[in-house]
N, C-alpha and C positions, 0 to 999 in steps of 0.2 A: 195736626199741624201744630199748629202752633198751638196775673193776674191782678193797684187796687186801691185801691185806696179805700177810703172809708175808714180804715184803721180798725183797731180792736179795742174793746172795753176791758174792764178788769177781768182777769181770769182768762183772757183770750177770746171772749165771746164776740162774734161779729157785730160791728156797729155800722149801720148803713148811712151814708150821706149821699144826697142827690144834689146836683147843681141847681141853681135857682130856676124855678119854673118847672122842674121835673118832679114827679111825685110817685108815691106808691099807693096802689089801690088797697081796699080792705082785704080783698082776697089774697093779695101778695103777702100780707102779714102772716096769714095762715100757711101760705106756701113756704115762707122762710122758716117757720117753726118745723115744718116737715122735712126741709132740705138743708139743714144747717151745714152739713158737710159739703153739699153741692155749692152752697154759697161761698164757703171757703175756697173751693176749687175755682170758682169764677172770679175770685179776687176781692170779695167783700172783706176778708180779714187780711190785713196787710202782712205780707211775708209768709203766709201759710202755704203758698204754692211756689215751688221752685222747679227749675228745669235743670236737669243734670246732663252733662255731655254723654252722648252715646252715638258715635259715628254710625251712620246708616239708619238711624231711627227715623220716625215719621215727623221730622221737623220740616221747616220750609226750606226749599232750595233757594239759592241766591238768585238764580235766573240770569238772563242776559243783561248786560249794561246798555246804556243808551246808544252806544255805537254798535251794538250787536255782539260784542265780545262777552265772554263769560266773566262773571264776578266771583272771585274766590271767596268762599265762606268758611268761617271757623267751624270746628266740629259741631254738628247739629244737636242741640239739646232737645229732649222730649219731656212732656209733662207726665207726671204720675198717672197711671191709667187704672186705678182701682175703681171698682163699681161704687157708685154713690146712691144714696136713697133718692128715689125719684119723687118729683112733685105728684100731686093727685093725678090719677089716670096714668097714661103711658106716654108722656111727652119725650121728645128727643129733639135736641137743637142741632141742626145741620148747618155748619159754617164753612164757607168757601173763600179761600184767600187768594191773593195775588192777582192773576189774570193777565199773564203776558202772552197767551195764545188766543187771538181773536176768535177762532172757531170754537174753542172750548168755552169761552165767556158766552158766546152766542148760544152754544148748546145748553148751558146751565139756565140761561134766561128763558129759552124756549121750553125747557123742562118745567120750570116754574109756571110759565104761562099756560102750558098744555095741561098740566096735572093739578094745579092749584096748591102744590106742595109749598110749605112755608120754609124759607131759607134766610140765612144771614150772610151777606157778602162782606168780605174784608179786602177791598181793592186798594191797590197802590196807584196814586195819581201819575206816577211815572209811566204807567201803562195806559194812559188816557186814550190812546188811539184805539185800543181794544174795547174799551167800555163806552166811548162816546156813541157808537152806532146803536147801542142797546138802551141808551138813556130814555128814549121815547117809550119803549116797552116797559122799562122798570119803574118809571115814575108813577103810573097808576097802581102798580102792584105795591109800591111803597106807601102810597096814599091809603090803600085799602088795608095796610097792616100785614100783608102776606109776605113781603120782603123787607128786610132791615139792612142798613149799612152800618158797619162798625169801622173804626179807624185802625188801619194797619200800617200807618206812616206813609209818607209820600214816596220815598225811594228805597224802602226795605233795608235800612241800615241796622247794624249791630249796635243797639242803643247804649249798651254798657261800655262801649269803646269810643263814644263821641262826647263832646262837652255839652253842658246843660243847654246852652243856646241853640245848638244844633238839634237836640232832642225836641225842644219847644218848636223849632222851625218845622221839623218833620211832621209833627202832629198838627200844628196850625195850618200849614200849607195843604196837607191832605184834607183837613176839614173844610177849608175854603174851596178846594176842588170838588169835594163831595156836595157841598151846598150848591155850587154853580151847576154841577152836572145832574144831580139827582133831586134837587130841591128839598133836601132833608138835612138833619144834623146827625152826626155819628155819636155825639156825646150821650151818655157818659162812658160808653163801652169802647175799649181799644185792645188790640192784640199786639204785643211786642214781637217784632220779627225774630225768628228762631226761638221764641219763648224766652229771650234773654232780657231780664229786667232785675233791678235791685231797688233798695230803699231810695237811693238817689234818683234813679230814673222815675220811680213811682211818684216822688215828690214833685218833679217837674211836670209830669202828666197831670197830677192832681191840681196843680196851680193853674192849668189852662182848661180845667173842667172835665178831664178824663179820669174819673174816679174809680173805674172798674176795669182793670185789665182782665182779659178773658183768656184762660188757658183751655186745655181740652182734655177729655178723658177717653178718647178713642180717635182713630185716624184710619183713613184709607191707605196711608203710607205712600201717597202718590206725589210727594215733593220732587221725586225723580221719576224717570220712565219706569213703569212696572208692567207686568203682564196682566191681561184681563183676569186670569185665574187668581193671581195674588190680590188684586184689588177686591174681587168678590169674596175671597177668604177673609180679608180684613173687614169687609162690610158685614159678613155673617158673624164675625167675632164681636164687633163693636156696635152694631145697630141694635141696641137694647135700651129699655126705658131709663130715663134719667141721665143719659150721657150728653156731653157736648162733643160732637164728632167733627173732625177736621178733614177737609178736602182742599184741593187746589184746582184752579182753572188754568192750568199750565200745560198739560199733556193730554193728547186725544184719547187715551185708553178708556176713560170714563164715558166717552160719547156713545159707545155701543152698549153700555151697561145700565142705563137709566131705567129700563123696564124691569131688569132683574133687581135693582135696588128698590124700586117701587114695590115689587112683589114681596121682598123681605119685610119691608115696613108694613105692608098690608097684612101679610100672614101673621105677623107678631102683634098686630093690633096697636101699632105705635102711632103717635100723633106728632108729626113734625111741627115744631113751633119756632118762632123767632126768639132771640134773647129777651126781648121785652116780655113776650108771653111766658117764657120759661121762668123768669124771675119776677113777673108781675109789675114791671115798670111800664112807663108810657112815654111816647115822644113829646117833646115840648111844643 
């Protein structure tokens, strides 16, 4: 589916900045040394990850509008999908965006509760009605560090096409909704809808504490309706160590595939982790 701030130092080396109160553990320093490229892909190095248009790729679908009508979306960009050096062990970050299908949101939450799999959700507050019924289950999982919430904006707009004030509003409004619903902060991680961001967008996000845009290095390709075979083929291709994998809580295809996805993860000895665990950061 769907990286940053922090900026770069001389020679393009990543320079990490965390908002006040957030920190890096000693282990994370070692992790960063071993996953420099992965850090770039997650948005630690400003401008190192770009999304290029490719209609039909695994970007986020626009989804329905508040009135139920379809929202037209520009051509969907996708992140580069090269394999990156993994952190120690075989971690993989599973990230799930959007959530305009209540039954799929519920399915992912039950998957997490039942299996203990670590996930990072990127919900949009405009789909609050789908997420509110799951808040009571998600809060203890979030408190335990099994589930993390990142900011995916409130209404899933194309950020490079709206003014700075609207960008700020999209991020801050979604953060307020996340805090009220899940009793957590999404800072410093955020994912631009459609993967669309630039230096101007990143500057606005950084100004309100979102210093790490998160792209992806693999996808289920399920931003639109796909067949079970297609989604499983994508899972077999991209469920490998060191990847950030994108999925969506929008279409029911995945609901019948959680056991198969779990089998792939188990057979390959992968360790699903949250973004905090992947990059060695911690909640404020």
